[in-house]
C-alpha positions as CSV (number, residue, x, y, z in Angstrom):
1,M,0.0,0.1,-0.1
2,F,2.6,2.3,1.0
3,T,4.7,1.7,-2.2
4,D,1.5,2.3,-4.2
5,A,0.9,5.5,-2.6
6,L,4.4,6.6,-3.5
7,I,4.2,5.4,-7.1
8,Q,0.8,7.2,-7.3
9,L,2.3,10.4,-5.8
10,W,5.0,10.4,-8.3
11,K,2.7,9.9,-11.2
12,D,0.5,12.8,-10.2
13,S,3.5,15.1,-9.8
14,G,5.1,17.3,-12.3
15,F,8.5,15.7,-11.9
16,A,6.9,12.6,-14.1
17,A,5.8,15.0,-16.8
18,L,9.1,16.8,-17.3
19,N,10.8,16.6,-20.6
20,W,13.6,18.3,-22.3
21,Q,11.3,20.9,-23.8
22,Y,9.9,21.9,-20.3
23,L,13.8,22.2,-18.9
24,I,15.0,24.3,-21.9
25,M,11.8,26.8,-21.1
26,I,12.6,26.8,-17.4
27,A,16.2,27.5,-18.4
28,I,15.1,30.3,-20.4
29,S,13.0,31.9,-17.8
30,C,16.1,31.7,-15.4
31,I,18.2,33.5,-18.2
32,L,15.5,36.2,-18.1
33,F,15.6,36.4,-14.3
34,Y,19.5,36.9,-14.5
35,L,18.8,39.9,-17.1
36,A,16.0,41.5,-15.1
37,I,17.6,41.0,-11.5
38,V,21.2,41.3,-12.2
39,K,21.6,43.3,-15.4
40,K,18.4,45.4,-14.9
41,F,17.1,44.8,-18.2
42,E,13.4,46.3,-18.2
43,P,12.9,44.6,-14.8
44,L,9.6,45.9,-14.3
45,L,8.1,43.8,-17.1
46,L,10.9,41.2,-17.9
47,L,10.7,39.8,-14.2
48,P,7.0,39.1,-14.3
49,I,7.5,37.8,-17.7
50,A,10.1,35.2,-16.8
51,F,7.9,34.1,-14.0
52,G,5.1,33.6,-16.0
53,M,7.2,31.5,-18.5
54,L,8.5,29.6,-15.4
55,L,4.7,28.8,-14.1
56,A,3.5,28.0,-17.9
57,N,6.2,25.3,-18.1
58,L,5.9,23.4,-14.8
59,P,3.9,20.6,-15.8
60,M,0.4,19.8,-14.5
61,T,-0.4,23.2,-13.0
62,G,-3.3,24.0,-15.4
63,L,-2.7,27.7,-14.7
64,M,-3.4,28.7,-18.2
65,A,-6.1,25.9,-19.1
66,E,-9.2,27.0,-20.6
67,P,-12.5,26.3,-18.9
68,P,-13.8,22.8,-20.3
69,S,-17.3,23.8,-19.9
70,S,-19.3,26.9,-19.0
71,T,-19.7,25.2,-15.6
72,E,-16.3,24.3,-14.8
73,P,-13.5,26.6,-13.9
74,G,-10.3,27.3,-15.7
75,G,-7.0,28.3,-14.7
76,M,-6.3,31.5,-12.8
77,L,-3.9,33.0,-15.2
78,Y,-6.4,32.2,-18.2
79,Y,-8.8,34.7,-16.6
80,L,-6.2,37.4,-16.2
81,Y,-4.9,36.7,-19.8
82,L,-8.3,37.9,-20.9
83,G,-7.1,41.5,-20.2
84,V,-4.2,40.9,-22.7
85,K,-6.4,39.1,-25.3
86,K,-9.1,42.0,-25.0
87,G,-6.4,44.6,-25.5
88,I,-7.3,45.9,-22.0
89,Y,-3.8,45.8,-20.2
90,P,-1.9,47.6,-22.9
91,S,-4.5,50.4,-23.1
92,L,-4.4,50.8,-19.2
93,I,-0.7,50.9,-19.5
94,F,-1.0,53.7,-22.1
95,L,-3.1,55.7,-19.5
96,G,-0.4,55.6,-17.1
97,I,2.1,56.4,-19.6
98,G,0.1,59.6,-20.6
99,V,0.3,60.9,-17.1
100,M,4.1,60.5,-16.9
101,T,4.4,62.0,-20.4
102,D,5.4,65.9,-21.1
103,F,4.4,66.7,-24.7
104,G,5.8,70.3,-24.3
105,P,9.0,69.5,-26.1
106,L,6.8,68.3,-29.1
107,I,4.5,71.3,-28.9
108,A,7.4,73.7,-28.8
109,R,8.9,72.1,-32.0
110,P,6.4,70.4,-33.9
111,I,8.9,69.3,-36.5
112,S,9.6,66.6,-34.0
113,L,6.7,64.8,-35.3
114,L,8.5,64.2,-38.3
115,L,11.4,62.4,-36.6
116,G,9.1,60.4,-34.5
117,A,7.5,59.2,-38.2
118,A,10.9,58.5,-39.6
119,A,11.9,56.3,-36.6
120,Q,9.2,54.0,-37.7
121,L,11.2,52.8,-40.7
122,G,12.1,49.8,-38.8
123,I,8.4,48.5,-38.9
124,V,8.4,48.8,-42.6
125,V,11.8,47.1,-43.0
126,A,11.0,44.1,-40.7
127,F,7.5,43.8,-42.1
128,V,8.9,43.5,-45.7
129,I,11.6,40.8,-44.8
130,A,9.3,38.9,-42.6
131,I,6.7,38.5,-45.6
132,A,9.9,37.3,-47.7
133,L,10.5,34.7,-44.9
134,G,7.6,33.2,-45.2
135,F,5.2,34.9,-42.5
136,T,1.7,35.8,-43.2
137,P,1.0,39.5,-43.4
138,Q,-0.8,39.3,-39.9
139,Q,2.4,37.7,-38.6
140,A,4.8,40.2,-40.5
141,A,2.8,43.3,-38.9
142,S,2.9,41.9,-35.5
143,I,6.8,41.3,-36.0
144,G,7.2,44.7,-37.6
145,I,5.8,46.6,-34.7
146,I,8.6,45.6,-32.5
147,G,10.4,48.5,-34.6
148,G,8.4,50.9,-32.8
149,A,10.0,50.3,-29.3
150,D,6.8,50.2,-27.6
151,G,6.2,47.1,-25.7
152,P,2.3,47.8,-24.9
153,T,1.8,48.6,-28.6
154,A,3.4,45.4,-29.5
155,I,1.2,43.4,-27.3
156,Y,-2.0,45.0,-28.4
157,L,-1.6,44.6,-32.3
158,T,0.0,41.0,-31.8
159,T,-3.2,39.7,-29.6
160,K,-5.3,41.1,-32.5
161,L,-3.5,39.6,-35.5
162,A,-0.9,37.0,-34.6
163,P,-1.7,35.8,-30.8
164,E,0.4,32.7,-31.5
165,L,3.5,35.0,-31.8
166,L,2.9,37.0,-28.6
167,P,5.5,35.2,-26.1
168,A,8.5,35.7,-28.7
169,I,7.3,39.2,-29.7
170,A,6.9,40.5,-26.2
171,I,10.2,39.1,-25.0
172,A,11.9,40.4,-28.2
173,A,10.4,43.9,-27.8
174,Y,11.2,44.4,-24.0
175,S,14.6,42.8,-24.4
176,Y,15.6,45.1,-27.2
177,M,14.1,48.1,-25.5
178,A,16.4,47.3,-22.3
179,L,19.4,47.4,-24.9
180,I,19.0,50.6,-26.5
181,P,21.9,52.0,-24.7
182,M,24.0,49.3,-26.6
183,I,22.1,49.3,-29.9
184,Q,21.7,52.8,-30.7
185,P,25.1,54.7,-30.3
186,P,27.2,52.7,-32.6
187,I,24.6,53.5,-35.3
188,M,24.5,57.3,-34.4
189,K,28.2,57.5,-34.5
190,L,28.4,55.7,-37.8
191,L,25.9,57.8,-39.4
192,T,26.8,61.3,-38.1
193,T,30.0,63.5,-38.0
194,Q,31.7,64.8,-35.2
195,K,30.6,68.3,-36.3
196,E,27.1,67.3,-36.4
197,R,27.3,65.5,-32.9
198,E,28.7,68.8,-31.4
199,T,25.7,70.7,-32.6
200,K,24.3,73.0,-30.0
201,M,20.4,73.6,-30.2
202,E,18.5,76.7,-29.1
203,Q,16.3,76.6,-26.0
204,L,12.8,75.6,-26.7
205,R,10.1,78.3,-26.2
206,P,8.0,78.0,-23.3
207,V,4.7,76.1,-23.9
208,S,1.3,77.5,-22.2
209,K,-1.0,75.6,-20.2
210,L,-3.7,76.1,-22.8
211,E,-1.6,74.6,-25.3
212,K,-0.8,71.6,-23.3
213,V,-4.5,71.1,-22.1
214,C,-5.7,71.3,-25.8
215,F,-3.1,69.1,-27.3
216,P,-4.4,65.6,-26.0
217,I,-7.9,66.9,-27.1
218,I,-7.0,67.7,-30.6
219,V,-4.6,64.7,-31.1
220,T,-7.3,62.5,-29.9
221,I,-9.9,63.9,-32.3
222,L,-7.5,63.7,-35.4
223,C,-6.0,60.5,-34.8
224,V,-9.3,58.7,-34.0
225,L,-11.3,59.9,-36.7
226,L,-8.5,59.1,-39.1
227,L,-7.8,55.8,-37.8
228,P,-10.9,54.4,-35.6
229,S,-9.0,51.3,-34.5
230,V,-6.2,53.3,-32.6
231,A,-8.7,54.6,-30.4
232,P,-8.0,52.2,-27.3
233,L,-4.1,53.3,-27.4
234,I,-4.4,57.1,-28.4
235,G,-7.6,57.5,-26.3
236,M,-6.1,56.1,-23.2
237,L,-2.7,57.8,-23.8
238,M,-4.3,61.3,-24.2
239,L,-6.9,60.9,-21.4
240,G,-3.9,60.2,-18.9
241,N,-1.9,63.3,-20.1
242,L,-5.2,65.4,-20.0
243,F,-5.4,64.3,-16.2
244,K,-2.0,65.6,-15.7
245,E,-2.2,68.8,-17.5
246,S,-5.6,69.9,-16.5
247,G,-4.6,70.0,-13.0
248,V,-7.7,69.4,-11.4
249,V,-7.7,65.6,-10.9
250,D,-4.6,64.9,-9.0
251,R,-6.1,61.8,-7.3
252,L,-6.7,60.2,-10.8
253,S,-3.4,61.2,-12.0
254,D,-1.7,60.0,-9.1
255,T,-3.7,56.6,-9.2
256,A,-3.0,56.1,-13.0
257,Q,0.7,56.7,-12.8
258,N,1.4,54.5,-9.7
259,A,-1.0,52.1,-8.4
260,L,-2.9,51.2,-11.6
261,I,0.1,50.9,-13.8
262,N,1.7,48.8,-11.4
263,I,-1.1,46.4,-10.9
264,V,-1.7,46.1,-14.6
265,T,2.1,45.7,-15.2
266,I,2.2,42.6,-13.1
267,F,-0.9,41.1,-14.8
268,L,0.5,41.9,-18.1
269,G,3.8,40.5,-17.5
270,V,2.8,37.4,-15.9
271,T,0.2,36.2,-18.3
272,V,2.1,37.2,-21.2
273,G,5.1,35.1,-20.1
274,A,2.4,32.3,-19.2
275,T,1.7,32.0,-23.1
276,A,5.4,30.9,-23.6
277,K,4.8,27.4,-23.4
278,A,7.3,24.8,-24.8
279,D,5.1,23.5,-27.6
280,T,4.7,27.1,-29.1
281,F,7.9,29.0,-28.3
282,L,10.4,26.4,-29.1
283,R,10.2,26.7,-32.8
284,P,12.6,28.2,-35.6
285,E,10.2,31.1,-35.9
286,T,11.0,32.2,-32.7
287,L,14.7,32.9,-33.7
288,K,13.6,34.6,-36.9
289,I,11.2,36.9,-34.8
290,I,14.0,37.8,-32.5
291,A,16.4,38.5,-35.3
292,L,13.9,40.6,-37.0
293,G,13.2,42.6,-33.9
294,L,16.7,43.4,-33.8
295,M,16.5,44.5,-37.4
296,A,13.6,46.6,-36.9
297,F,15.3,48.4,-33.8
298,M,18.4,49.1,-35.8
299,F,16.5,50.5,-38.9
300,S,14.3,52.6,-36.7
301,T,17.2,54.1,-35.4
302,V,18.7,54.8,-38.9
303,G,15.4,56.2,-40.2
304,G,15.4,58.8,-37.2
305,V,19.1,59.7,-37.6
306,L,18.9,60.1,-41.2
307,L,16.0,62.6,-41.2
308,G,17.7,64.4,-38.4
309,K,20.5,64.7,-40.6
310,L,18.3,66.0,-43.4
311,L,16.8,68.8,-41.1
312,Y,20.4,69.6,-40.0
313,Y,21.2,70.6,-43.7
314,I,17.6,72.4,-44.2
315,T,18.1,74.4,-41.0
316,G,21.7,75.3,-41.5
317,G,23.1,73.3,-38.9
318,K,20.2,74.2,-36.0
319,I,19.2,70.6,-35.4
320,N,21.5,67.9,-33.9
321,P,21.0,64.8,-35.9
322,L,21.3,62.6,-32.8
323,I,17.7,63.8,-31.3
324,G,16.4,61.6,-34.4
325,S,17.6,58.5,-32.7
326,A,15.1,59.1,-29.8
327,G,11.9,58.9,-32.3
328,V,11.8,55.3,-31.5
329,S,9.3,55.3,-28.7
330,A,11.2,54.0,-25.7
331,V,10.7,56.8,-23.2
332,P,12.8,58.3,-21.7
333,M,15.7,55.9,-22.4
334,A,16.1,56.8,-26.2
335,A,16.2,60.6,-25.3
336,R,18.9,59.8,-22.6
337,V,21.0,58.0,-25.1
338,S,20.9,61.0,-27.5
339,Q,21.9,63.1,-24.7
340,I,24.7,60.7,-23.5
341,V,26.1,60.5,-27.1
342,G,25.8,64.2,-27.7
343,Q,27.6,65.0,-24.5
344,K,30.5,62.9,-25.3
345,A,30.9,64.8,-28.6
346,N,30.5,68.0,-27.0
347,P,30.5,68.3,-23.0
348,T,28.6,71.3,-22.9
349,N,25.8,70.0,-25.0
350,Y,22.4,69.4,-23.5
351,L,20.0,67.5,-25.7
352,L,17.7,65.8,-23.3
353,M,14.8,68.2,-23.5
354,H,15.3,68.5,-27.5
355,A,15.2,64.7,-27.9
356,M,12.2,64.4,-25.7
357,G,10.0,65.8,-28.7
358,P,10.7,63.2,-31.1
359,N,10.7,60.5,-28.3
360,V,7.1,61.2,-27.3
361,A,6.2,61.7,-30.8
362,G,7.4,58.3,-31.3
363,V,4.9,57.2,-28.9
364,I,2.1,58.7,-30.8
365,G,3.8,57.3,-34.3
366,S,3.9,53.7,-33.3
367,A,0.3,53.7,-32.0
368,V,-0.7,55.3,-35.4
369,A,1.5,52.6,-37.1
370,A,-0.2,49.8,-35.1
371,G,-3.6,51.4,-36.2
372,I,-2.6,51.4,-39.9
373,L,-1.5,47.8,-39.6
374,L,-4.8,46.8,-37.7
375,S,-6.9,48.4,-40.4
376,L,-5.0,46.9,-43.2
377,F,-4.6,43.2,-41.8
378,G,-7.2,42.9,-39.0
């Protein structure tokens, strides 16, 4: 009896169901733990993603199991994942981002919108190459959006067009966002001269409160009328910004940028990681997606810097091309990289506020790009 009980206990345990695929996924999750905790690569999302991946690849937990019938319950993470599947979590994160975003530099220098648009070049390049590699248009669009350097947007679009690719795209997007300080500087230096990098820019004009309050309302009207499919992302982004700039809803503003975004980040990260099951993640397509994601990031940087160079010559040397690299929407990391590279060329250079214009323009640009792709292939 005792031996039979031990045998039955072993059969019912996850150890009996472990195979090499599960072990590889557990090892990958441990690598992500290392990158998040030791290297501090986007830890706020990479850590919960890694833990979700770990949970999903411990056999027989049933945490992501769908309900077998309307009367029987599914796994806990399955219900939390509905927030990703329905596009709720990415939109709520955009609400928090909006509260933390200052559109002042963009309003002061509207030409920054062009730099934000140019930095979406990687989306187009990655899309075309993904099609050539045999991905469907929906999958290629989801892979291309990695070049927008906006994790929530990548997750939002992928859940709509190619949910089967969500784990690989989410991990690629957030990993490369964390690697921006290593990916961008060599490209920036390669495409610019010492003289261009040394360029000092004039101080931005002051932006009135009226302009800051009207901006999110006007952008919402124009973008949503043009692309109704982008309403969840642009709408929440601009609502959050209006909370901040109106100055009359401090409690809502504080909740959106602290408690709400922290809770949603936990749910988003864990459930996205939990979709990375061994049978769907360990495929050749995953390596292709990771490679295409890196290519998308690189070409987005190229697009922004090249337009920055063009504006440098058009304006007679008044715009430093380095701020174009901040057109990718990784706020504020990409703007900081522009500042660092510029200051190395000229210690008296201060490009941070100038780079924030293209940086926040990139947030809008990536959301608009997602809306276009969703309209075309959704």
